[in-house]
C-alpha positions in Angstrom: 0.0 0.0 0.0 1.3 3.5 -0.9 2.2 5.5 2.2 2.4 9.2 2.8 4.8 11.1 5.0 4.1 14.3 7.0 7.0 16.6 5.9 6.3 19.0 8.7 2.9 20.2 10.0 1.7 23.6 8.8 -1.6 25.5 8.9 -3.5 25.5 5.6 -4.2 29.3 6.0 -0.4 29.8 5.5 -0.7 27.8 2.3 -3.3 30.4 1.2 -1.0 33.2 2.2 1.9 31.7 0.2 -0.3 31.3 -2.8 -1.6 34.8 -2.6 1.9 36.2 -2.3 2.9 34.4 -5.4 -0.1 35.5 -7.3 0.7 39.1 -6.4 3.9 38.7 -8.4 2.4 36.8 -11.3 -0.8 38.6 -12.0 -1.3 42.4 -11.6 -5.1 42.0 -11.8 -5.2 40.1 -8.6 -6.3 42.3 -5.7 -7.0 41.3 -2.1 -9.6 42.5 0.4 -9.7 41.7 4.1 -12.1 42.3 7.0 -9.7 43.2 9.7 -8.1 39.8 9.9 -4.9 40.3 7.8 -2.6 38.4 10.2 -5.1 35.5 10.7 -5.5 35.1 6.9 -1.7 35.4 6.3 -2.3 38.2 3.9 0.5 40.4 5.4 3.1 39.7 2.7 0.7 40.5 -0.1 -0.3 43.8 1.7 3.4 44.7 2.2 4.4 43.9 -1.4 1.3 45.5 -3.1 -0.3 48.1 -0.9 -2.0 49.7 -3.9 -3.8 46.3 -4.5 -4.7 45.6 -0.9 -8.0 46.9 0.6 -8.6 46.7 4.4 -12.4 47.2 4.7 -12.6 46.6 8.5 -15.3 44.6 10.2 -17.7 45.2 7.3 -17.9 41.8 5.5 -21.0 42.5 3.6 -19.4 45.7 2.2 -16.3 43.7 1.3 -18.4 41.3 -0.9 -20.1 44.2 -2.7 -16.7 46.0 -3.3 -15.2 42.7 -4.6 -18.1 42.2 -7.0 -17.7 45.7 -8.4 -14.0 45.3 -8.9 -14.6 42.4 -11.3 -16.3 44.8 -13.7 -13.0 46.5 -14.3 -11.2 43.2 -14.9 -9.8 42.7 -11.4 -9.6 39.3 -9.7 -10.6 40.0 -6.1 -9.6 37.6 -3.3 -11.6 38.2 -0.1 -10.3 37.1 3.2 -12.0 36.5 6.6 -13.1 33.6 8.8 -15.4 31.0 7.1 -18.3 32.0 9.4 -18.1 35.6 8.3 -17.4 34.6 4.6 -20.7 32.8 4.2 -23.4 33.0 6.9 -22.9 36.7 7.6 -22.9 37.8 4.0 -25.0 35.2 2.2 -27.4 37.7 0.7 -24.5 39.7 -0.8 -22.8 36.6 -2.2 -26.1 35.4 -3.7 -27.3 38.6 -5.2 -24.1 40.4 -6.1 -21.6 37.6 -6.9 -23.3 34.3 -7.7 -26.4 35.5 -9.5 -24.3 37.5 -12.0 -21.4 35.1 -12.1 -18.8 37.6 -10.8 -15.2 36.4 -10.8 -14.7 36.7 -7.0 -12.6 34.3 -5.0 -14.1 34.0 -1.5 -11.3 32.7 0.7 -12.4 31.4 4.1 -10.1 30.4 7.0 -10.8 29.0 10.4 -13.5 26.6 9.1 -15.1 23.8 11.1 -14.5 22.9 14.8 -10.7 23.1 14.5 -11.1 26.9 14.9 -10.9 25.7 18.5 -11.3 27.8 21.6 -13.3 30.7 20.0 -16.3 28.3 20.2 -19.6 27.8 18.4 -20.2 31.4 17.4 -17.1 31.3 15.2 -17.1 27.6 14.1 -19.2 27.1 11.0 -20.2 23.6 10.0 -22.8 24.6 7.5 -20.8 26.6 5.0 -20.2 23.9 2.4 -23.9 23.4 2.1 -24.6 27.1 1.9 -22.1 27.6 -0.9 -22.6 24.5 -3.0 -26.3 25.3 -3.4 -25.5 28.6 -5.2 -25.7 28.1 -9.0 -22.3 28.4 -10.6 -20.3 28.5 -7.4 -17.2 26.3 -7.3 -16.5 24.9 -3.8 -13.0 23.8 -2.7 -11.9 22.4 0.6 -8.1 21.7 0.8 -6.3 19.2 3.0 -2.8 20.6 3.7 -0.4 23.6 3.1 0.8 22.4 -0.3 -2.6 21.7 -1.7 -4.0 25.0 -0.4 -1.2 27.0 -2.0 -1.8 25.1 -5.3 -5.5 25.7 -5.1 -5.0 29.4 -4.5 -3.0 29.7 -7.6 -5.4 27.6 -9.6 -8.6 29.5 -8.8 -7.0 32.7 -10.1 -7.1 31.1 -13.6 -10.7 29.9 -13.2 -13.3 32.3 -14.5 -16.2 32.5 -12.0 -17.0 32.6 -8.3 -15.1 30.3 -6.0 -15.4 29.4 -2.4 -12.0 28.2 -1.0 -12.2 26.7 2.5 -9.2 26.1 4.8 -8.3 26.1 8.4 -6.5 27.4 11.4 -4.5 24.6 13.1 -1.2 23.1 12.0 -2.0 19.8 10.2 0.2 17.2 8.5 1.7 18.4 5.1 1.9 15.4 2.9 0.8 16.2 -0.7 3.5 17.1 -3.3 5.1 20.5 -3.3 4.5 22.5 -6.4 1.7 20.1 -7.4 -0.7 20.8 -10.3 -4.2 21.5 -8.9 -7.1 20.5 -11.2 -10.4 21.9 -10.1 -13.0 19.1 -10.1 -10.5 16.3 -10.3 -10.3 13.9 -7.3 -7.0 12.5 -6.2 -6.7 8.8 -5.5 -4.2 8.3 -2.7 -4.4 4.5 -2.1 -5.8 1.6 -4.0 -8.2 -0.8 -2.3 -10.8 -3.5 -2.8 -12.9 -3.7 0.3 -14.1 -0.1 1.0 -13.9 3.4 -0.6 -13.1 6.2 1.8 -13.6 9.7 0.3 -12.5 12.5 2.5 -12.0 16.3 2.3 -10.0 18.9 4.2 -8.5 17.9 7.5 -10.1 14.5 7.3 -7.9 13.4 4.4 -4.9 12.7 6.6 -7.2 11.0 9.1 -8.5 8.7 6.3 -4.9 7.8 5.4 -4.2 6.9 9.0 -7.4 4.9 9.2 -6.4 3.0 6.0 -3.1 1.9 7.6 -4.9 0.5 10.7 -7.5 -1.2 8.6 -4.8 -2.8 6.5 -3.4 -4.4 9.6 -6.7 -6.1 10.2 -7.0 -7.3 6.6 -9.2 -4.6 5.2 -8.2 -3.0 1.9 -9.3 0.6 1.8 -9.2 2.9 -1.3 -8.7 6.5 -0.1 -9.7 9.4 -2.4 -9.0 13.1 -1.7 -12.0 15.1 -2.7 -10.6 18.7 -2.7 -13.4 20.0 -5.0 -16.9 19.4 -3.6 -18.5 21.2 -6.5 -18.1 20.3 -9.3 -17.8 16.8 -7.8 -15.7 14.1 -9.6 -18.6 11.7 -10.1 -16.4 9.4 -12.3 -13.8 8.8 -9.7 -16.3 8.0 -7.0 -18.3 5.6 -9.2 -15.3 3.8 -10.5 -14.1 3.2 -7.0 -17.4 2.1 -5.5 -18.1 -0.2 -8.5 -14.9 -2.0 -7.3 -15.3 -1.9 -3.5 -19.1 -2.0 -3.2 -19.4 0.5 -0.4 -18.2 3.9 0.7 -17.4 6.1 3.7 -17.5 9.9 3.4 -15.5 12.0 5.9 -15.6 15.7 6.5 -15.3 18.4 9.1 -18.8 19.6 8.4 -22.5 18.8 9.2 -24.0 15.7 7.8 -26.6 17.9 6.2 -25.4 19.7 3.1 -21.9 18.5 3.0 -19.7 16.2 0.9 -21.6 13.1 2.1 -24.9 14.3 0.7 -23.3 15.1 -2.6 -21.8 11.6 -2.8 -25.2 10.1 -1.8 -26.8 11.9 -4.7 -24.3 10.5 -7.2 -24.7 7.0 -5.9 -28.5 7.0 -5.8 -28.6 8.2 -9.4 -26.0 5.9 -10.8 -24.8 3.0 -8.6 -26.7 2.6 -5.3 -24.3 1.3 -2.6 -24.1 1.3 1.3 -22.7 4.5 2.6 -21.6 5.6 6.1 -21.0 9.3 7.1 -18.2 10.7 9.3 -19.4 14.2 10.0 -21.0 16.3 12.8 -24.5 15.2 13.5 -26.9 18.2 13.3 -25.0 20.2 16.0 -23.1 23.3 16.7 -19.5 23.2 18.0 -18.1 24.4 21.3 -14.9 25.7 22.8 -12.0 23.4 23.1 -8.7 22.5 21.5 -8.9 21.3 17.9 -7.8 17.8 19.0 -10.4 17.7 21.8 -13.2 18.7 19.5 -12.2 16.4 16.6 -12.3 13.6 19.1 -15.6 14.6 20.8 -17.4 15.0 17.4 -16.0 11.8 15.9 -13.9 13.4 13.2 -10.8 11.3 13.3 -9.1 8.1 12.2 -10.9 5.9 14.8 -14.3 7.1 13.6 -13.4 6.4 10.0 -12.2 2.9 10.9 -15.5 2.2 12.7 -17.5 3.5 9.8 -15.5 1.4 7.3 -16.2 -1.8 9.3 -19.9 -0.9 9.6 -20.4 -0.2 5.9 -18.5 -3.4 4.9 -20.9 -5.4 7.0 -23.8 -3.9 5.1 -22.7 -5.1 1.7 
């Protein structure tokens, strides 16, 4: 079985910052807007290098979305930056009406997603954002798994014409995907081959899925792990090809059961190849204050939960 090595844990928001810094040098049409969280979003270097292309709007997220939409009319490629909760729930009307409805080329970059935001608690931890954004017609939704992939995704979305929601996180997590990788929007990445169960994971749960696959292998279970970095458009072909071989699937995400990756996968299966599915996700709940590790453990968003789901779904075949 192919194995992956953590080359040094880094936060995915720093991957976004590195990508934005590189874009500043590559493309003079790229502009950045932030809602008073420049340091948290790692936008400092872009701001220092290109002060004329950086706009600090303050704690006025709705205004930020409106300004970004307007900038696209002049050919600019705006990247907005704030926490995921404030990038979606707080400004949903502005995104729907001013960005998605008219297909504006705005890149909505959202950090501190999910429960791994940690100690700030439920008011700042959003677990509904993937559902909110994937329901918007024409909106591309990306949820990256490590520093390298987040940097690559940041570079890639600048070349994509249309609104994008890029979701990443606060804590340091294993960095295991290739440096300077090519990021293909809508193309899943098969990490391991397997015959007994498919595990499709997104974001921070990808590493947990790999860890689960190693433990499962020790007990004689062959798991095929797929990294779904793009939730919309979903790579239906990769999912169906894998499930046609394994006969069952586990979906894993740092998000609510409702509206997330799991529901998108269930739609694909029901329409094309019905198969048993188990969900690793939060169960219709808000988060709470705690360390990222404590919260991932409490809400069952870890390797152990994926192992249990894999054994359960195999028994249902």
